[in-house]
DRENDO-1510 file (C-alpha; in Angstrom, 1 decimal, always signed):
<recs>
REC; n; res; u; v; w
REC; 1; MET; +113.4; +107.8; +92.7 .
REC; 2; THR; +114.0; +104.8; +94.9 .
REC; 3; ALA; +116.7; +105.2; +97.6 .
REC; 4; ASN; +119.8; +103.2; +97.5 .
REC; 5; ILE; +118.8; +99.8; +98.8 .
REC; 6; SER; +122.1; +98.9; +100.6 .
REC; 7; GLU; +122.1; +102.3; +102.2 .
REC; 8; VAL; +118.5; +102.0; +103.3 .
REC; 9; LEU; +119.1; +98.6; +104.9 .
REC; 10; SER; +122.2; +99.8; +106.6 .
REC; 11; ARG; +120.1; +102.3; +108.6 .
REC; 12; VAL; +118.0; +99.5; +110.2 .
REC; 13; PRO; +119.1; +98.2; +113.6 .
REC; 14; THR; +119.4; +94.4; +113.6 .
REC; 15; GLY; +119.4; +93.7; +117.3 .
REC; 16; LEU; +116.7; +93.7; +120.0 .
REC; 17; LEU; +115.8; +97.0; +121.6 .
REC; 18; ILE; +115.9; +96.5; +125.4 .
REC; 19; ASN; +116.1; +99.5; +127.8 .
REC; 20; GLY; +117.3; +101.9; +125.1 .
REC; 21; GLN; +120.0; +99.7; +123.7 .
REC; 22; TRP; +120.2; +97.5; +120.6 .
REC; 23; VAL; +121.5; +94.1; +121.7 .
REC; 24; ASP; +122.0; +90.6; +120.4 .
REC; 25; ALA; +119.8; +87.7; +121.6 .
REC; 26; GLN; +121.1; +86.1; +124.7 .
REC; 27; ASP; +121.5; +82.8; +123.0 .
REC; 28; GLY; +122.8; +84.3; +119.8 .
REC; 29; ALA; +119.9; +83.2; +117.7 .
REC; 30; THR; +119.0; +85.0; +114.4 .
REC; 31; PHE; +116.4; +84.9; +111.7 .
REC; 32; ASP; +116.4; +86.0; +108.0 .
REC; 33; VAL; +114.1; +88.5; +106.3 .
REC; 34; GLU; +113.2; +87.8; +102.7 .
REC; 35; ASN; +112.1; +90.0; +99.8 .
REC; 36; PRO; +108.9; +88.4; +98.5 .
REC; 37; ALA; +109.4; +89.8; +95.0 .
REC; 38; THR; +112.7; +88.0; +94.6 .
REC; 39; GLY; +112.9; +85.3; +97.3 .
REC; 40; GLU; +116.3; +86.8; +98.3 .
REC; 41; VAL; +117.4; +87.3; +101.9 .
REC; 42; ILE; +117.8; +91.0; +102.6 .
REC; 43; ALA; +118.6; +91.1; +106.3 .
REC; 44; THR; +119.4; +89.0; +109.3 .
REC; 45; LEU; +118.1; +90.0; +112.7 .
REC; 46; ALA; +118.5; +88.9; +116.3 .
REC; 47; SER; +115.8; +86.4; +117.3 .
REC; 48; ALA; +114.4; +86.9; +120.7 .
REC; 49; GLY; +113.8; +84.0; +123.1 .
REC; 50; GLU; +112.1; +83.8; +126.5 .
REC; 51; ALA; +115.0; +85.4; +128.3 .
REC; 52; ASP; +115.1; +88.4; +125.9 .
REC; 53; ALA; +111.3; +88.8; +126.2 .
REC; 54; MET; +111.5; +88.9; +130.0 .
REC; 55; ALA; +114.4; +91.4; +129.9 .
REC; 56; ALA; +112.2; +93.6; +127.7 .
REC; 57; LEU; +109.3; +93.4; +130.1 .
REC; 58; ASP; +111.7; +94.1; +133.0 .
REC; 59; ALA; +112.9; +97.3; +131.3 .
REC; 60; ALA; +109.3; +98.4; +130.6 .
REC; 61; CYS; +108.2; +97.8; +134.2 .
REC; 62; ALA; +111.3; +99.5; +135.7 .
REC; 63; VAL; +110.4; +102.9; +134.1 .
REC; 64; GLN; +106.5; +102.6; +134.1 .
REC; 65; ASP; +106.0; +104.8; +137.2 .
REC; 66; GLU; +108.5; +107.4; +136.0 .
REC; 67; TRP; +107.0; +107.5; +132.5 .
REC; 68; ALA; +103.5; +107.8; +133.8 .
REC; 69; ALA; +104.5; +110.8; +135.9 .
REC; 70; THR; +105.7; +112.8; +132.8 .
REC; 71; SER; +103.5; +115.6; +131.7 .
REC; 72; PRO; +101.0; +115.1; +128.9 .
REC; 73; ARG; +102.8; +118.0; +127.1 .
REC; 74; GLU; +106.1; +116.2; +127.2 .
REC; 75; ARG; +104.6; +113.0; +125.8 .
REC; 76; SER; +102.9; +115.1; +123.1 .
REC; 77; ALA; +106.1; +116.8; +122.2 .
REC; 78; ILE; +107.9; +113.4; +121.7 .
REC; 79; LEU; +105.1; +112.2; +119.4 .
REC; 80; SER; +105.2; +115.5; +117.4 .
REC; 81; ARG; +108.9; +115.1; +116.9 .
REC; 82; ALA; +108.4; +111.5; +115.9 .
REC; 83; PHE; +105.8; +112.6; +113.3 .
REC; 84; ASP; +108.3; +115.1; +111.8 .
REC; 85; LEU; +111.1; +112.5; +111.7 .
REC; 86; VAL; +108.8; +110.0; +109.9 .
REC; 87; GLN; +108.1; +112.6; +107.3 .
REC; 88; GLU; +111.8; +113.4; +106.9 .
REC; 89; ARG; +112.5; +109.6; +106.6 .
REC; 90; ALA; +109.6; +108.8; +104.4 .
REC; 91; GLU; +111.5; +107.4; +101.5 .
REC; 92; THR; +113.5; +105.1; +103.7 .
REC; 93; PHE; +110.4; +103.8; +105.4 .
REC; 94; ALA; +108.6; +103.3; +102.1 .
REC; 95; THR; +111.6; +101.5; +100.6 .
REC; 96; LEU; +111.8; +99.2; +103.6 .
REC; 97; MET; +108.1; +98.3; +103.4 .
REC; 98; THR; +108.3; +97.5; +99.7 .
REC; 99; LEU; +111.5; +95.4; +100.3 .
REC; 100; GLU; +110.1; +93.3; +103.1 .
REC; 101; MET; +106.4; +93.2; +102.3 .
REC; 102; GLY; +106.1; +93.7; +98.6 .
REC; 103; LYS; +103.6; +96.5; +98.2 .
REC; 104; PRO; +104.3; +98.9; +95.3 .
REC; 105; LEU; +106.4; +101.9; +96.3 .
REC; 106; ALA; +103.5; +104.3; +95.7 .
REC; 107; GLU; +101.4; +102.4; +98.2 .
REC; 108; ALA; +104.2; +102.2; +100.7 .
REC; 109; ARG; +104.6; +106.0; +100.5 .
REC; 110; GLY; +100.8; +106.2; +101.2 .
REC; 111; GLU; +101.3; +104.1; +104.3 .
REC; 112; VAL; +104.0; +106.4; +105.5 .
REC; 113; THR; +101.4; +109.3; +105.4 .
REC; 114; TYR; +98.7; +107.1; +107.0 .
REC; 115; GLY; +101.0; +105.7; +109.7 .
REC; 116; GLY; +102.5; +109.1; +110.5 .
REC; 117; GLU; +99.0; +110.5; +111.1 .
REC; 118; PHE; +98.6; +108.3; +114.2 .
REC; 119; LEU; +101.7; +110.0; +115.7 .
REC; 120; ARG; +100.2; +113.5; +115.0 .
REC; 121; TRP; +96.7; +112.5; +116.1 .
REC; 122; PHE; +97.8; +111.1; +119.5 .
REC; 123; ALA; +100.2; +114.0; +120.0 .
REC; 124; GLU; +97.1; +116.1; +120.0 .
REC; 125; GLU; +95.0; +113.6; +122.1 .
REC; 126; ALA; +97.7; +113.3; +124.8 .
REC; 127; VAL; +96.8; +116.7; +126.2 .
REC; 128; ARG; +93.0; +116.1; +125.9 .
REC; 129; ASP; +92.6; +112.9; +127.9 .
REC; 130; TYR; +89.8; +114.4; +130.0 .
REC; 131; GLY; +88.1; +113.2; +133.2 .
REC; 132; ARG; +84.9; +114.6; +134.6 .
REC; 133; SER; +83.7; +116.4; +137.7 .
REC; 134; PHE; +80.0; +116.3; +138.8 .
REC; 135; PRO; +77.9; +116.2; +142.0 .
REC; 136; ALA; +76.3; +113.0; +143.3 .
REC; 137; PRO; +72.6; +113.0; +142.7 .
REC; 138; GLU; +72.0; +113.1; +146.4 .
REC; 139; GLY; +74.3; +116.1; +146.8 .
REC; 140; THR; +76.4; +114.3; +149.5 .
REC; 141; LEU; +79.6; +113.9; +147.3 .
REC; 142; ASN; +81.5; +115.7; +144.7 .
REC; 143; MET; +82.5; +113.1; +142.2 .
REC; 144; ILE; +85.6; +113.2; +140.1 .
REC; 145; THR; +86.8; +110.7; +137.5 .
REC; 146; ARG; +90.3; +110.7; +135.9 .
REC; 147; ARG; +92.2; +108.5; +133.5 .
REC; 148; LYS; +95.4; +106.8; +134.4 .
REC; 149; PRO; +97.8; +104.8; +132.3 .
REC; 150; VAL; +96.9; +101.1; +132.3 .
REC; 151; GLY; +100.6; +100.1; +132.7 .
REC; 152; PRO; +103.0; +98.0; +130.8 .
REC; 153; CYS; +101.6; +96.7; +127.5 .
REC; 154; LEU; +102.5; +94.0; +125.0 .
REC; 155; LEU; +101.8; +95.2; +121.5 .
REC; 156; ILE; +101.7; +92.5; +118.7 .
REC; 157; THR; +101.6; +93.8; +115.1 .
REC; 158; PRO; +101.0; +92.0; +111.8 .
REC; 159; TRP; +103.1; +92.0; +108.6 .
REC; 160; ASN; +100.7; +93.7; +106.2 .
REC; 161; PHE; +101.0; +97.3; +107.3 .
REC; 162; PRO; +104.4; +97.3; +109.0 .
REC; 163; LEU; +104.5; +101.0; +109.9 .
REC; 164; ALA; +100.9; +101.9; +110.4 .
REC; 165; MET; +100.1; +99.0; +112.7 .
REC; 166; ALA; +103.1; +100.0; +114.9 .
REC; 167; THR; +102.2; +103.7; +115.1 .
REC; 168; ARG; +98.5; +102.8; +115.7 .
REC; 169; LYS; +99.5; +101.0; +118.9 .
REC; 170; VAL; +102.6; +102.8; +120.0 .
REC; 171; ALA; +101.3; +106.3; +119.7 .
REC; 172; PRO; +98.3; +106.0; +122.0 .
REC; 173; ALA; +100.3; +104.0; +124.5 .
REC; 174; VAL; +102.9; +106.8; +124.6 .
REC; 175; ALA; +100.2; +109.4; +124.8 .
REC; 176; ALA; +98.6; +107.7; +127.7 .
REC; 177; GLY; +101.8; +107.2; +129.7 .
REC; 178; CYS; +102.3; +103.4; +129.2 .
REC; 179; THR; +105.5; +101.5; +128.6 .
REC; 180; MET; +105.6; +98.8; +126.0 .
REC; 181; VAL; +107.1; +95.6; +124.6 .
REC; 182; LEU; +106.5; +95.6; +120.9 .
REC; 183; LYS; +106.6; +92.3; +119.0 .
REC; 184; ALA; +106.5; +92.9; +115.2 .
REC; 185; ALA; +105.8; +90.2; +112.7 .
REC; 186; LYS; +108.7; +88.0; +111.7 .
REC; 187; LEU; +108.0; +88.5; +108.0 .
REC; 188; THR; +108.3; +92.3; +108.2 .
REC; 189; PRO; +110.4; +93.4; +111.2 .
REC; 190; LEU; +112.6; +96.0; +109.4 .
REC; 191; THR; +110.1; +98.8; +109.4 .
REC; 192; ALA; +109.3; +98.3; +113.1 .
REC; 193; GLN; +113.0; +98.3; +114.0 .
REC; 194; TYR; +113.6; +101.6; +112.1 .
REC; 195; PHE; +110.4; +103.1; +113.6 .
REC; 196; ALA; +111.7; +102.2; +117.1 .
REC; 197; GLN; +115.0; +103.9; +116.4 .
REC; 198; THR; +113.0; +106.9; +115.1 .
REC; 199; MET; +111.1; +107.1; +118.4 .
REC; 200; ILE; +114.4; +107.1; +120.3 .
REC; 201; ASP; +115.7; +109.8; +118.0 .
REC; 202; ALA; +112.5; +111.8; +118.9 .
REC; 203; GLY; +113.4; +111.7; +122.6 .
REC; 204; LEU; +111.5; +108.7; +123.9 .
REC; 205; PRO; +113.3; +107.7; +127.2 .
REC; 206; ALA; +115.1; +104.3; +127.5 .
REC; 207; GLY; +112.8; +101.4; +128.5 .
REC; 208; VAL; +109.5; +103.0; +127.4 .
REC; 209; LEU; +109.5; +101.2; +124.1 .
REC; 210; ASN; +111.3; +97.8; +123.8 .
REC; 211; VAL; +111.3; +95.7; +120.6 .
REC; 212; VAL; +111.7; +91.9; +120.5 .
REC; 213; CYS; +111.1; +90.1; +117.2 .
REC; 214; GLY; +111.9; +86.5; +116.7 .
REC; 215; ASN; +111.5; +83.0; +115.2 .
REC; 216; SER; +108.9; +82.0; +117.7 .
REC; 217; ALA; +106.0; +84.3; +118.6 .
REC; 218; SER; +104.9; +82.2; +121.5 .
REC; 219; ALA; +108.4; +82.2; +123.0 .
REC; 220; ILE; +107.9; +85.9; +123.4 .
REC; 221; SER; +104.2; +86.4; +124.1 .
REC; 222; GLY; +103.8; +83.4; +126.4 .
REC; 223; PRO; +106.1; +84.3; +129.2 .
REC; 224; VAL; +105.3; +88.0; +129.0 .
REC; 225; MET; +101.6; +87.4; +129.2 .
REC; 226; ALA; +102.1; +85.0; +132.1 .
REC; 227; ASP; +103.8; +87.7; +134.2 .
REC; 228; SER; +101.4; +89.6; +136.5 .
REC; 229; ARG; +103.2; +92.9; +135.9 .
REC; 230; LEU; +101.9; +93.1; +132.4 .
REC; 231; ARG; +98.6; +94.9; +132.3 .
REC; 232; LYS; +97.5; +95.0; +128.7 .
REC; 233; VAL; +97.9; +93.1; +125.3 .
REC; 234; SER; +97.0; +94.6; +122.0 .
REC; 235; PHE; +97.0; +92.3; +119.0 .
REC; 236; THR; +96.3; +92.6; +115.3 .
REC; 237; GLY; +96.1; +89.4; +113.4 .
REC; 238; SER; +94.1; +86.3; +112.7 .
REC; 239; THR; +91.1; +85.3; +114.7 .
REC; 240; PRO; +92.5; +81.9; +115.7 .
REC; 241; VAL; +95.6; +83.5; +117.2 .
REC; 242; GLY; +93.5; +86.2; +118.8 .
REC; 243; LYS; +91.4; +83.5; +120.6 .
REC; 244; THR; +94.6; +81.9; +121.9 .
REC; 245; LEU; +95.8; +85.2; +123.3 .
REC; 246; LEU; +92.4; +85.9; +124.9 .
REC; 247; LYS; +92.6; +82.6; +126.7 .
REC; 248; ALA; +96.1; +83.4; +127.9 .
REC; 249; ALA; +95.0; +86.9; +128.9 .
REC; 250; ALA; +92.3; +85.5; +131.2 .
REC; 251; ASP; +94.7; +84.1; +133.7 .
REC; 252; ASN; +95.9; +87.6; +134.7 .
REC; 253; VAL; +92.7; +89.4; +133.7 .
REC; 254; LEU; +94.6; +91.5; +131.2 .
REC; 255; ARG; +93.1; +94.4; +129.3 .
REC; 256; THR; +92.8; +93.3; +125.7 .
REC; 257; SER; +92.4; +95.0; +122.3 .
REC; 258; MET; +91.9; +92.5; +119.5 .
REC; 259; GLU; +91.7; +93.5; +115.8 .
REC; 260; LEU; +91.1; +90.2; +114.1 .
REC; 261; GLY; +90.0; +88.7; +110.8 .
REC; 262; GLY; +87.5; +90.0; +108.3 .
REC; 263; ASN; +85.2; +88.9; +105.5 .
REC; 264; ALA; +84.1; +92.3; +104.2 .
REC; 265; PRO; +81.0; +92.6; +102.0 .
REC; 266; PHE; +81.0; +95.2; +99.2 .
REC; 267; ILE; +77.3; +95.8; +98.3 .
REC; 268; VAL; +76.4; +97.4; +95.0 .
REC; 269; PHE; +72.7; +98.4; +94.7 .
REC; 270; GLU; +70.8; +98.9; +91.4 .
REC; 271; ASP; +70.9; +102.7; +91.9 .
REC; 272; ALA; +74.6; +102.9; +92.5 .
REC; 273; ASP; +76.9; +105.0; +90.3 .
REC; 274; ILE; +78.7; +102.0; +88.7 .
REC; 275; ASP; +81.8; +103.8; +87.7 .
REC; 276; GLN; +82.2; +105.2; +91.2 .
REC; 277; ALA; +81.6; +101.7; +92.6 .
REC; 278; VAL; +84.3; +100.2; +90.4 .
REC; 279; GLU; +86.8; +102.8; +91.5 .
REC; 280; GLY; +85.8; +102.1; +95.1 .
REC; 281; ALA; +86.1; +98.3; +94.5 .
REC; 282; MET; +89.7; +98.8; +93.3 .
REC; 283; GLY; +90.6; +100.5; +96.5 .
REC; 284; ALA; +88.7; +98.2; +98.8 .
REC; 285; LYS; +90.0; +95.0; +97.1 .
REC; 286; MET; +93.5; +95.9; +95.7 .
REC; 287; ARG; +94.9; +98.2; +98.3 .
REC; 288; ASN; +97.9; +96.4; +99.8 .
REC; 289; ILE; +97.5; +93.6; +97.2 .
REC; 290; GLY; +94.3; +92.5; +98.9 .
REC; 291; GLU; +96.3; +91.6; +102.0 .
REC; 292; ALA; +94.3; +93.7; +104.4 .
REC; 293; CYS; +91.7; +92.8; +107.1 .
REC; 294; THR; +89.5; +95.5; +105.7 .
REC; 295; ALA; +89.8; +94.2; +102.1 .
REC; 296; ALA; +86.5; +93.6; +100.3 .
REC; 297; ASN; +86.1; +89.8; +100.4 .
REC; 298; ARG; +82.7; +89.4; +98.7 .
REC; 299; PHE; +81.2; +91.6; +96.0 .
REC; 300; ILE; +77.4; +91.4; +96.4 .
REC; 301; VAL; +76.0; +93.1; +93.3 .
REC; 302; HIS; +72.4; +93.6; +92.2 .
REC; 303; GLU; +71.5; +91.4; +89.3 .
REC; 304; SER; +70.4; +94.3; +87.1 .
REC; 305; VAL; +73.9; +95.9; +87.2 .
REC; 306; ALA; +76.1; +92.8; +87.8 .
REC; 307; GLU; +77.2; +92.4; +84.2 .
REC; 308; GLU; +78.2; +96.0; +83.8 .
REC; 309; PHE; +80.0; +96.1; +87.1 .
REC; 310; SER; +81.8; +92.8; +86.5 .
REC; 311; LYS; +83.1; +93.8; +83.1 .
REC; 312; LYS; +84.3; +97.2; +84.2 .
REC; 313; PHE; +85.8; +95.8; +87.3 .
REC; 314; ALA; +87.6; +93.0; +85.4 .
REC; 315; ASP; +88.9; +95.5; +82.9 .
REC; 316; LYS; +90.4; +97.6; +85.7 .
REC; 317; ILE; +91.9; +94.5; +87.4 .
REC; 318; ALA; +93.4; +93.4; +84.0 .
REC; 319; ALA; +95.1; +96.7; +83.6 .
REC; 320; LEU; +97.2; +96.3; +86.8 .
REC; 321; ASN; +100.9; +96.0; +86.3 .
REC; 322; LEU; +102.2; +93.0; +88.4 .
REC; 323; GLY; +105.8; +93.0; +89.4 .
REC; 324; ASN; +108.5; +94.1; +91.9 .
REC; 325; GLY; +107.1; +97.1; +93.8 .
REC; 326; LEU; +110.4; +98.9; +93.6 .
REC; 327; GLU; +110.2; +99.2; +89.8 .
REC; 328; GLU; +108.5; +102.2; +88.1 .
REC; 329; GLY; +104.9; +101.7; +86.9 .
REC; 330; ILE; +104.2; +98.6; +89.1 .
REC; 331; THR; +100.7; +98.8; +90.6 .
REC; 332; CYS; +100.5; +95.3; +92.1 .
REC; 333; GLY; +103.2; +93.5; +94.0 .
REC; 334; PRO; +103.8; +89.9; +95.2 .
REC; 335; LEU; +102.1; +88.1; +98.1 .
REC; 336; VAL; +104.2; +88.2; +101.2 .
REC; 337; GLU; +105.3; +84.5; +101.2 .
REC; 338; LYS; +104.9; +81.3; +99.3 .
REC; 339; LYS; +102.3; +80.0; +101.8 .
REC; 340; ALA; +100.1; +83.0; +100.9 .
REC; 341; GLN; +100.6; +82.4; +97.2 .
REC; 342; ASP; +99.6; +78.7; +97.6 .
REC; 343; SER; +96.6; +79.7; +99.7 .
REC; 344; ILE; +95.3; +82.1; +97.0 .
REC; 345; ALA; +95.7; +79.4; +94.4 .
REC; 346; SER; +93.7; +77.0; +96.5 .
REC; 347; PHE; +90.8; +79.5; +96.9 .
REC; 348; VAL; +90.6; +79.9; +93.1 .
REC; 349; ASP; +90.9; +76.2; +92.4 .
REC; 350; ASP; +88.1; +75.4; +94.8 .
REC; 351; ALA; +85.8; +78.0; +93.3 .
REC; 352; VAL; +86.5; +76.9; +89.7 .
REC; 353; GLU; +85.9; +73.3; +90.6 .
REC; 354; LYS; +82.5; +74.3; +92.0 .
REC; 355; GLY; +81.4; +76.2; +89.0 .
REC; 356; ALA; +82.9; +79.7; +89.2 .
REC; 357; THR; +84.0; +81.6; +86.0 .
REC; 358; VAL; +87.4; +83.3; +85.9 .
REC; 359; LEU; +86.9; +86.7; +84.1 .
REC; 360; VAL; +90.6; +87.7; +84.5 .
REC; 361; GLY; +93.7; +86.3; +86.3 .
REC; 362; GLY; +93.3; +83.0; +88.0 .
REC; 363; GLU; +97.0; +81.8; +88.0 .
REC; 364; LYS; +100.4; +82.2; +89.6 .
REC; 365; LEU; +103.0; +84.2; +87.8 .
REC; 366; GLU; +105.9; +82.0; +86.8 .
REC; 367; GLY; +109.5; +82.9; +87.9 .
REC; 368; ALA; +111.0; +84.4; +91.1 .
REC; 369; GLY; +108.8; +85.8; +93.8 .
REC; 370; TYR; +105.4; +85.0; +95.1 .
REC; 371; PHE; +103.1; +86.6; +92.5 .
REC; 372; TYR; +99.5; +85.7; +91.8 .
REC; 373; LYS; +97.6; +87.4; +89.0 .
REC; 374; PRO; +94.7; +89.6; +90.3 .
REC; 375; THR; +91.5; +87.7; +89.7 .
REC; 376; VAL; +87.8; +88.3; +89.3 .
REC; 377; LEU; +85.3; +85.4; +89.6 .
REC; 378; THR; +81.7; +85.3; +88.7 .
REC; 379; ASN; +79.0; +82.6; +89.1 .
REC; 380; VAL; +80.1; +82.4; +92.7 .
REC; 381; SER; +78.0; +80.3; +95.1 .
REC; 382; PRO; +77.8; +80.2; +99.0 .
REC; 383; ASP; +79.5; +76.8; +99.2 .
REC; 384; MET; +82.8; +78.1; +97.8 .
REC; 385; ARG; +85.6; +78.9; +100.2 .
REC; 386; VAL; +86.0; +82.4; +98.7 .
REC; 387; THR; +82.6; +83.4; +100.3 .
REC; 388; GLN; +83.2; +81.7; +103.6 .
REC; 389; GLU; +86.8; +82.5; +104.5 .
REC; 390; GLU; +89.0; +85.5; +104.5 .
REC; 391; ILE; +90.9; +85.5; +101.2 .
REC; 392; PHE; +93.7; +88.0; +102.1 .
REC; 393; GLY; +94.8; +88.4; +98.5 .
REC; 394; PRO; +94.0; +89.7; +95.0 .
REC; 395; VAL; +90.8; +87.6; +94.3 .
REC; 396; ALA; +87.4; +89.2; +93.9 .
REC; 397; PRO; +84.4; +86.9; +93.9 .
REC; 398; ILE; +81.1; +88.4; +92.6 .
REC; 399; ILE; +77.7; +87.2; +94.0 .
REC; 400; THR; +74.4; +88.6; +92.7 .
REC; 401; PHE; +71.2; +89.4; +94.6 .
REC; 402; SER; +67.7; +90.7; +93.8 .
REC; 403; GLU; +66.3; +92.3; +97.0 .
REC; 404; GLU; +67.8; +94.5; +99.7 .
REC; 405; ASP; +67.0; +92.0; +102.5 .
REC; 406; GLU; +68.8; +89.3; +100.5 .
REC; 407; ALA; +71.9; +91.4; +100.2 .
REC; 408; LEU; +71.9; +92.0; +104.0 .
REC; 409; LYS; +71.5; +88.3; +104.7 .
REC; 410; ILE; +74.4; +87.4; +102.4 .
REC; 411; ALA; +76.6; +90.2; +103.9 .
REC; 412; ASN; +75.9; +89.1; +107.5 .
REC; 413; ASP; +76.3; +85.4; +106.9 .
REC; 414; THR; +79.8; +85.3; +108.4 .
REC; 415; GLU; +81.3; +85.0; +111.9 .
REC; 416; PHE; +83.3; +88.2; +111.1 .
REC; 417; GLY; +82.2; +91.8; +111.4 .
REC; 418; LEU; +85.0; +94.3; +110.6 .
REC; 419; ALA; +84.6; +96.3; +107.4 .
REC; 420; SER; +81.8; +96.7; +105.0 .
REC; 421; TYR; +81.1; +98.8; +101.9 .
REC; 422; VAL; +77.8; +100.0; +100.4 .
REC; 423; TYR; +77.2; +101.8; +97.1 .
REC; 424; THR; +73.8; +103.5; +96.7 .
REC; 425; GLU; +72.5; +106.9; +95.7 .
REC; 426; SER; +69.8; +106.7; +98.4 .
REC; 427; ILE; +70.5; +108.3; +101.7 .
REC; 428; ASP; +67.5; +106.5; +103.3 .
REC; 429; ARG; +68.9; +103.1; +102.0 .
REC; 430; MET; +72.4; +104.0; +103.2 .
REC; 431; PHE; +71.2; +104.4; +106.8 .
REC; 432; ARG; +68.8; +101.5; +106.6 .
REC; 433; VAL; +71.5; +99.2; +105.4 .
REC; 434; ALA; +74.0; +100.6; +108.0 .
REC; 435; ASP; +71.4; +99.6; +110.7 .
REC; 436; GLY; +71.2; +96.1; +109.3 .
REC; 437; LEU; +74.9; +95.4; +108.8 .
REC; 438; GLU; +76.7; +93.6; +111.6 .
REC; 439; PHE; +80.1; +95.3; +111.0 .
REC; 440; GLY; +82.1; +97.8; +113.0 .
REC; 441; LEU; +83.1; +99.9; +109.9 .
REC; 442; MET; +81.0; +100.9; +106.9 .
REC; 443; GLY; +82.2; +102.8; +103.8 .
REC; 444; ALA; +79.3; +104.6; +102.1 .
REC; 445; ASN; +80.2; +105.2; +98.5 .
REC; 446; ALA; +83.8; +105.0; +99.6 .
REC; 447; GLY; +86.2; +102.1; +99.2 .
REC; 448; VAL; +89.0; +103.3; +101.6 .
REC; 449; ILE; +87.9; +104.7; +104.9 .
REC; 450; SER; +90.7; +104.1; +107.4 .
REC; 451; ASN; +91.8; +107.3; +109.2 .
REC; 452; ALA; +93.7; +108.1; +112.3 .
REC; 453; ALA; +90.9; +110.2; +113.6 .
REC; 454; ALA; +88.3; +107.4; +113.3 .
REC; 455; PRO; +87.7; +104.5; +115.7 .
REC; 456; PHE; +88.8; +101.3; +114.0 .
REC; 457; GLY; +87.6; +97.9; +115.1 .
REC; 458; GLY; +85.0; +95.2; +114.6 .
REC; 459; VAL; +82.3; +93.1; +116.2 .
REC; 460; LYS; +81.6; +89.4; +116.4 .
REC; 461; GLN; +84.8; +87.4; +115.8 .
REC; 462; SER; +86.6; +90.4; +114.3 .
REC; 463; GLY; +87.6; +91.5; +117.7 .
REC; 464; MET; +87.0; +94.0; +120.5 .
REC; 465; GLY; +88.2; +97.5; +121.3 .
REC; 466; ARG; +89.0; +100.4; +119.0 .
REC; 467; GLU; +92.2; +101.9; +117.6 .
REC; 468; GLY; +92.4; +105.5; +116.5 .
REC; 469; GLY; +90.0; +108.3; +117.1 .
REC; 470; ALA; +89.2; +109.7; +120.5 .
REC; 471; GLU; +88.5; +106.1; +121.6 .
REC; 472; GLY; +92.1; +105.0; +120.8 .
REC; 473; ILE; +93.7; +106.5; +123.9 .
REC; 474; GLU; +91.0; +105.1; +126.2 .
REC; 475; GLU; +92.2; +101.6; +125.4 .
REC; 476; TYR; +95.4; +102.4; +127.3 .
REC; 477; THR; +93.9; +104.0; +130.3 .
REC; 478; THR; +91.9; +103.0; +133.4 .
REC; 479; VAL; +89.3; +105.1; +135.0 .
REC; 480; GLN; +89.7; +106.1; +138.7 .
REC; 481; TYR; +86.7; +107.6; +140.5 .
REC; 482; ILE; +87.2; +109.8; +143.6 .
REC; 483; GLY; +84.2; +110.7; +145.8 .
REC; 484; ILE; +84.8; +113.8; +148.0 .
REC; 485; ARG; +82.5; +114.4; +150.9 .
REC; 486; ASN; +80.4; +117.5; +150.4 .
REC; 487; ALA; +80.8; +119.3; +153.8 .
REC; 488; TYR; +77.8; +121.5; +153.0 .
REC; 489; ALA; +75.4; +118.7; +152.3 .
REC; 490; ASN; +72.2; +118.6; +154.5 .
REC; 491; LYS; +72.9; +122.0; +156.0 .
</recs>
């Protein structure tokens, strides 16, 4: 049963979180948050400007040394309490995500589980951030390495997974002993605001986490990144924006983590279990309405099974129930804004004009909200935009191939390299294809592979660095080496 919407919204702070206090923007500016299923304004929040962003950085810098000196056990305990609170508040978090982003409530509940796991995982990793001790090869030194917090961080999260993208960055920063300025996406700030309050309720000290959302992303990120006190920026979003941030980061030689765009191939070989592949395709394509950087973007299917796969996949897509994610039985929600709806329509129009066939879907849903019918396309060719660009929506183009090498060539023919998916019953082929794929992630007979315990990240223009896993905390630390003279050397 959905929680009372008015009551849920009343729990969300509407100000900026600076040094432990929710405050108005210094110039009084605000911005509205819209429900993409209805087009209605559901909240008005304070909009941060340059002065607010710098106040947030000041707060983070002021407590960095004190926070870094806290014990790993204390930081772990805060994250553990935060995990428990997220579970207790699961229905509020899920309702907020559905209200501001559009995903069906069942999926939003799934994100609460997924996002919460980063808090639990890094609560455990906080006390296992090991260094090393070893003798120099010459025997003249005893060598010690240890990890130290990198320092104040700017964390920039996207709109598509409002809770999980915040926990995936905040949790390892907390575990490592870093202070933060979090800038959530303007389209979906409510979940981040409520999560920040949850971290405070879990005992996170004032100033460790500061939150500044606003009308202008550059008004926040620009001055903060230009300040020499900032030591790291972590960004999840588009490749063009990531490149801009990397250029800005160069001036102060900032540590960077970039999780950028994707163009994921979903390869179905002739020996695949087709029913299993169709189920995996539904998860890889339609999770989060296709608005995910890991979403399958190109379905590369062997010609001998293409007809069977296409029909079964189209039947599954056609059975989705499109509508307001808060309503019972809805399995596919709206796109996040009208610009996204128009973008999806332009992808399909381009493909059809160039000869693609629409098996199902292929049009906007009339009425309120930003809905587009889930779509399957066949007769897709390389000159179509759906094969070249990240779709970020519920459109599945199917391309056929005849030989394994051809499938790999099609899959790798992109500047992106984040997620990939392979369906085959051959273990030898699975590893052979994994060697040939230029992607940071690969699902083998699995359409959903994200996990807090796994290192998430891409290659090529899909970014750098890893989030989650044992590698996740390393992104927020620096290595210090200490060489201690061996008094007994050469005796």
